[in-house]
C-alpha positions in Angstrom: 4.8 -31.2 -13.4 3.0 -31.7 -10.1 -0.4 -30.0 -9.6 0.0 -27.3 -7.0 -2.2 -26.8 -3.9 -3.5 -23.3 -3.4 -6.8 -21.5 -2.6 -7.9 -18.2 -4.2 -10.7 -16.3 -2.5 -11.7 -13.0 -3.9 -13.3 -10.6 -1.4 -16.4 -8.7 -2.6 -15.7 -5.2 -3.9 -18.1 -2.6 -5.3 -16.1 -0.2 -7.5 -17.3 3.0 -9.2 -15.1 4.7 -11.8 -15.5 8.0 -13.6 -17.1 11.4 -13.4 -20.3 10.0 -11.9 -18.7 7.8 -9.3 -19.2 10.0 -6.3 -22.9 10.3 -7.0 -23.1 6.6 -5.8 -21.6 7.3 -2.4 -24.8 8.3 -0.7 -26.7 5.3 -2.2 -23.9 3.0 -1.0 -24.3 4.3 2.5 -28.1 4.0 2.3 -27.6 0.3 1.3 -26.1 -0.4 4.7 -28.4 2.1 6.4 -25.6 4.4 7.5 -26.6 7.8 9.0 -23.4 8.8 10.9 -20.5 8.4 8.5 -17.2 10.0 9.5 -14.6 11.2 6.9 -10.9 10.5 7.5 -8.4 12.6 5.5 -5.4 14.8 5.7 -5.5 18.5 6.6 -4.9 19.7 3.0 -8.1 18.0 2.0 -10.1 18.9 5.1 -9.3 22.6 4.6 -9.7 22.6 0.8 -12.5 22.9 -1.7 -12.6 19.2 -2.7 -14.0 18.1 0.7 -17.2 19.9 -0.2 -17.7 17.5 -3.0 -17.5 14.6 -0.5 -19.8 16.5 1.9 -22.4 17.0 -0.9 -22.3 13.3 -1.8 -22.8 12.4 1.9 -25.5 15.0 2.6 -27.0 14.6 6.1 -25.2 11.3 6.6 -21.9 13.1 7.5 -21.4 13.1 11.3 -18.0 14.7 11.2 -14.4 14.8 9.8 -11.1 13.7 11.1 -8.7 15.9 9.1 -5.4 15.2 10.8 -4.0 12.2 9.0 -0.2 12.1 9.0 2.2 10.3 6.6 2.9 6.6 7.5 -0.1 6.6 10.0 1.7 7.2 13.3 0.1 5.5 16.3 -0.9 8.8 18.1 -2.8 10.0 15.0 -4.6 6.7 14.7 -5.5 6.8 18.4 -7.0 10.3 18.0 -9.0 9.2 15.0 -10.3 6.2 16.9 -11.4 8.5 19.8 -13.3 10.7 17.4 -15.1 7.7 15.8 -16.2 6.6 19.3 -17.2 10.1 20.3 -19.3 10.7 17.1 -20.8 7.3 17.3 -19.8 6.6 13.7 -21.6 3.9 11.8 -19.3 4.0 8.7 -15.9 5.5 7.7 -15.1 7.3 4.5 -11.3 7.4 3.8 -10.4 10.2 1.4 -6.8 10.4 0.3 -3.8 8.2 -0.2 -2.4 5.2 1.6 -2.0 7.0 5.0 -5.6 8.1 5.1 -6.9 4.7 4.1 -4.7 2.9 6.7 -5.5 5.4 9.4 -9.2 4.9 8.8 -8.9 1.1 9.0 -6.6 1.1 12.0 -8.7 3.6 13.9 -11.8 1.4 13.2 -9.9 -1.5 14.8 -8.9 0.4 17.9 -12.4 1.9 18.3 -14.0 -1.5 18.1 -11.5 -3.6 20.1 -10.8 -1.1 22.9 -7.2 -2.1 23.2 -3.8 -0.5 22.4 -2.1 -1.3 19.1 0.6 -3.3 21.0 -2.1 -5.9 22.0 -3.7 -6.1 18.5 -0.7 -6.3 16.2 1.0 -9.3 14.6 4.0 -10.4 16.6 6.9 -12.7 15.9 7.3 -15.6 18.4 10.6 -16.9 19.7 10.6 -19.7 17.1 10.2 -17.2 14.3 6.5 -18.0 13.7 3.9 -15.2 13.4 0.9 -14.7 15.6 -1.9 -12.4 14.7 -4.5 -11.8 17.5 -8.0 -12.6 16.5 -9.8 -9.3 16.2 -13.4 -10.5 16.6 -15.3 -7.3 17.3 -17.5 -6.0 14.5 -15.9 -3.2 12.5 -17.2 -0.1 10.9 -17.9 -0.4 7.1 -15.1 1.2 5.1 -15.6 3.3 2.0 -12.7 4.8 0.0 -12.3 7.8 -2.3 -8.7 7.5 -3.3 -6.5 10.5 -4.4 -3.4 8.4 -5.2 -2.9 5.0 -6.9 -2.3 3.0 -3.8 -2.7 -0.8 -3.2 -3.9 0.1 0.3 -7.3 0.6 -1.2 -8.1 -3.1 -1.3 -6.1 -4.4 1.6 -7.1 -5.8 5.0 -3.8 -5.0 6.8 -3.2 -1.8 8.7 0.4 -1.1 9.5 1.0 1.9 11.7 4.3 3.6 12.6 5.5 3.6 16.2 8.1 6.5 16.4 9.3 5.3 19.8 10.6 2.0 18.5 11.0 2.9 14.8 8.9 -0.1 13.9 5.7 -0.7 11.9 3.0 -2.5 13.9 0.7 -4.5 11.6 -2.9 -5.3 12.4 -4.9 -7.6 10.1 -8.7 -7.8 10.0 -10.6 -8.9 6.9 -13.7 -7.1 8.2 -11.9 -3.8 7.5 -11.7 -4.3 3.7 -13.3 -1.6 1.7 -16.9 -2.2 0.8 -16.9 0.3 -2.0 -14.3 2.4 -3.9 -15.1 5.6 -5.8 -12.5 6.6 -8.5 -13.4 10.2 -9.1 -11.4 12.3 -11.7 -11.2 15.5 -9.6 -10.0 13.5 -6.6 -7.3 11.6 -8.4 -6.1 14.8 -10.2 -5.6 16.5 -6.8 -2.4 14.6 -5.9 1.0 16.1 -7.1 2.6 14.3 -10.0 5.5 13.3 -7.7 3.2 11.5 -5.3 1.4 9.7 -8.1 4.8 8.5 -9.4 6.1 7.2 -6.0 2.7 5.5 -5.2 2.8 3.8 -8.6 6.4 2.7 -8.2 5.3 1.1 -4.9 2.6 -0.7 -6.8 5.1 -1.7 -9.5 7.6 -3.1 -6.9 4.8 -5.0 -5.1 3.7 -6.5 -8.4 7.2 -7.7 -9.2 7.7 -9.1 -5.8 4.4 -11.0 -6.1 5.4 -12.4 -9.5 8.8 -13.4 -8.3 7.5 -15.0 -5.0 7.1 -18.7 -4.6 3.3 -18.5 -5.3 1.9 -20.7 -8.0 -1.5 -18.9 -8.2 -2.1 -18.3 -11.9 -5.1 -16.0 -11.2 -2.9 -13.8 -9.0 -0.2 -13.8 -11.7 -2.7 -12.7 -14.3 -3.7 -9.7 -12.2 -0.1 -8.7 -11.4 1.1 -9.0 -14.9 -1.7 -6.8 -16.2 -1.0 -4.3 -13.4 2.6 -4.1 -14.7 1.4 -3.6 -18.2 -0.9 -0.7 -17.1 1.9 0.8 -15.1 4.4 0.6 -18.0 1.9 2.1 -20.4 0.7 5.0 -18.2 3.5 6.0 -15.8 5.4 7.9 -18.5 2.3 9.9 -19.5 1.5 10.6 -15.9 4.9 12.2 -15.4 4.3 14.6 -18.3 0.7 15.7 -17.9 -2.2 15.6 -15.5 -4.7 13.4 -17.2 -7.6 11.9 -15.3 -7.9 8.9 -17.6 -4.2 8.0 -17.2 -4.4 8.4 -13.5 -7.5 6.3 -13.4 -5.6 3.5 -15.1 -2.9 3.7 -12.5 -5.5 3.4 -9.7 -6.9 0.3 -11.4 -3.3 -1.1 -11.6 -3.0 -0.5 -7.9 -6.3 -2.3 -7.2 -5.2 -5.3 -9.4 -1.9 -5.4 -7.6 -3.5 -5.2 -4.2 -5.8 -8.0 -5.0 -3.1 -10.1 -6.6 -0.6 -9.7 -3.8 -3.2 -11.0 -1.4 -2.4 -14.4 -2.8 1.3 -14.1 -3.3 4.1 -12.8 -1.0 6.4 -9.8 -0.7 10.1 -9.6 -0.1 13.2 -7.5 0.5 12.1 -4.5 -1.5 8.9 -4.1 0.5 10.8 -4.7 3.8 13.4 -2.1 3.1 10.7 0.4 2.1 9.1 -0.2 5.5 12.3 0.2 7.4 13.5 3.3 5.6 10.4 5.2 4.6 9.0 6.4 7.9 12.4 6.7 9.6 13.7 9.1 7.0 10.5 10.8 5.8 10.5 9.2 2.4 7.6 7.7 0.4 7.9 3.9 0.2 7.9 4.1 -3.6 11.0 6.4 -3.6 12.9 3.8 -1.5 11.6 1.0 -3.7 13.0 2.7 -6.8 16.5 2.8 -5.2 16.6 -0.7 -3.8 14.6 -2.8 -6.3 17.3 -3.3 -8.9 19.8 -4.5 -6.3 17.2 -6.8 -4.7 16.4 -8.4 -8.1 20.0 -9.1 -8.7 20.2 -10.7 -5.2 17.2 -12.9 -5.9 17.9 -13.6 -9.6 18.8 -17.3 -9.3 16.0 -18.1 -6.9 13.3 -16.2 -8.9 14.1 -17.0 -12.6 10.5 -18.2 -13.4 9.1 -15.1 -11.8 11.5 -12.8 -13.7 10.3 -14.5 -16.9 6.7 -13.4 -16.0 7.9 -9.9 -15.2 9.7 -9.8 -18.5 6.6 -11.0 -20.4 4.5 -8.2 -18.8 7.1 -5.5 -19.6 8.1 -6.8 -23.0 11.7 -7.5 -22.0 14.0 -10.5 -22.3 16.3 -11.7 -19.6 16.6 -10.4 -16.1 19.4 -8.0 -17.0 17.2 -6.4 -19.7 14.3 -6.2 -17.3 16.4 -4.5 -14.6 17.7 -2.0 -17.2 14.1 -1.2 -18.3 13.1 -0.6 -14.7 16.1 1.7 -14.2 15.1 3.7 -17.4 11.5 4.1 -16.1 12.8 5.3 -12.7 15.3 7.8 -14.2 12.6 9.2 -16.6 10.5 9.9 -13.5 13.4 11.8 -11.9 13.7 9.4 -9.0 16.9 9.1 -7.0 19.0 6.0 -7.4 21.1 6.1 -4.2 20.1 5.9 -0.6 22.5 8.7 0.3 20.2 11.0 -1.8 17.4 10.1 0.5 19.3 11.3 3.6 20.2 7.9 4.8 23.6 7.9 6.6 25.9 5.1 5.8 26.4 4.4 9.5 22.7 3.6 9.8 22.8 0.7 7.4 23.5 -2.0 10.0 20.6 -0.8 12.2 18.3 -0.7 9.1 19.3 -4.3 8.3 18.7 -5.4 11.9 15.2 -3.9 12.0 14.4 -5.3 8.6 15.1 -8.9 9.9 12.0 -8.4 12.2 9.6 -7.6 9.3 7.4 -10.6 8.6 7.2 -9.8 4.9 10.8 -11.0 4.7 9.6 -14.6 4.9 8.1 -14.3 1.5 11.4 -13.4 -0.3 12.2 -16.1 -3.0 15.8 -16.4 -1.7 16.0 -17.1 2.0 17.6 -14.3 4.0 19.4 -15.9 7.0 21.5 -13.0 8.3 21.2 -9.2 8.6 24.6 -9.1 6.9 22.9 -10.1 3.6 20.5 -7.1 3.8 23.3 -4.8 4.8 25.2 -5.9 1.7 22.2 -4.9 -0.5 21.9 -1.6 1.4 25.6 -0.9 0.9 25.2 -1.5 -2.9 22.3 0.9 -3.0 23.9 3.5 -0.8 
């Protein structure tokens, strides 16, 4: 067996877990000499009692709150948040919430610093199919995160925002926007509805599986992703039955492991279809993942046999068929739909979804090469 070439660079992360975690937020801001931190969250948090816990942890360091985060981080909302960051002269950003809050905070920080529209800052596909990401050289505001859901966005450096006009996700990438510190607080992670916890965790699960079945040979990443799958399999059923902070904390840690691991692997069709369908039809990415993942795994089976062995080892299953059946059982126990028609996706829209999906750069990481939109349409039809 030939020795593989790869590099594995782990970005620094300061993580605080448990009932005392928020008490460290003020000290972390003092560490970077922040005096004008701005909170970014959704309106349900901005108007609720939990925000007072964040205010108390911030003390006089809080310069204001942007409380209008919207699902899938639409461009207009991100632009509004960026304008507020500039107006308040923010020196740090505190994202409180799920993936949309975290991505909005990061993307707004990029816009505020670069002073250009998203269209000039996002990754684009060139005529030859190669990807070009503009160099985002301006210094960025330090990011601090208080998650309410188990989302991989917590440790990522990419910020994909939704453009309703084109129906596309515009992805910006800047390592300077990675979280400096994360605070996993029991009251915060218990605030999310069980259904949202389930769909966020299924998104983590599908990302971990796609990372393990990608062409990556990074054993360190594989270790993180396999343990993320173990934590998900152990804790997801319990999270569906009861609101337990310890269980949800394990799901958040699984999301962090998955987020870190997939930095060194690749994604594929499941992620791409989640992107194409989620925002367009008002669905969480995890809900879409649950519907399409079994069909994608069958499509990729021959090209991803070694990866499926790793997935099976993590889940305690045998061959690919047994693993897919185990996943279907997990999804069914969570009450998730198994057909795209149940998500309000019209059959006539499948060709357009397939066409849009061909433009998603994550598709390049799929273990089986996708050459034509017809192949994606076939998967979509099977899932419909």
